[in-house]
N, C-alpha and C positions, 0 to 999 in steps of 0.2 A: 804657309809653305815651310817656314822655318821649323814649326812644330813637328812636321812630318819628316823632317830630316833633309828635305830638298833645299837646294840653294840655287839662286839665279844671280849671276853677276850683274851688278849695276842696278839692282832693284832695291829700293829703300822706302821705308814708310814715311809718308809726308808728315809735316808738322801738324797739319789740320787733322789727319787721321789719328795721330798720337793724342791730340787734344780731345777729339771726339771719343776716343777709347777711354781716356781718363774720366771724361764727363759721364759717360755711360756707366762706368764702374762705380762712380760716386753715386749716381742715381740708383743703381742696384743695391748698394749698401744702405741707402736711405730707405728704400722699399723693404729691405729685410728688417730694419728696425721697426718700421710701421707695421709690418705683418706680425712681428713678435709682440708689439704693444697691443694690437687688436686681438691676438690670441689670448693674451693675459686678461684683457677686458672681457672677452667671451667666457673664459673660465670663471671669472668672478661673478658674472651675471648668471651663469648656469648654476653655480653654487648657491647664489641668492634665490633663484627660482626653486631649486630642490629644497631649500630650507623652508620656503613659503609653502610649497606643496606638501611637505611633511607635516606642517601644522594644520593643513586643511584636509588632508587625505581621510578617506573613510576608514573605519576600524580594520585592523588586520585580521587575517583568518583566525589567528589564535584568540583575539578579542571576541570575534563572532562566536567561536566555539564555547568560550567561557560564558558568554551571554546566553547561548542556547542551553547550556547545562544548568545555569541558574534558573532559567525559565522552566525546564523540565522538573527540577527539584521542587520548585514552587507549586507546580501542578500536582506532583505526587503528595506533597504535604497538605494541599487543599483537599485531596480525596480522602485522606485519613481522617 
């Protein structure tokens, strides 16, 4: 109510509501840290996966083209 600019006389936040608000804020802060930590772990794992996939991936299109060119040149040289 205070945030919207309205005021009510005699209305006051109780101590338990203040404590609950602080506790919830603290929990939200801890969750933010946990989410950031998990995001960093995920990024590290994704980088690791990409690195491993890169070493296991099949040849690129350029490598395939070079291999087919070599094969064609070998066939031509055999016919001569």
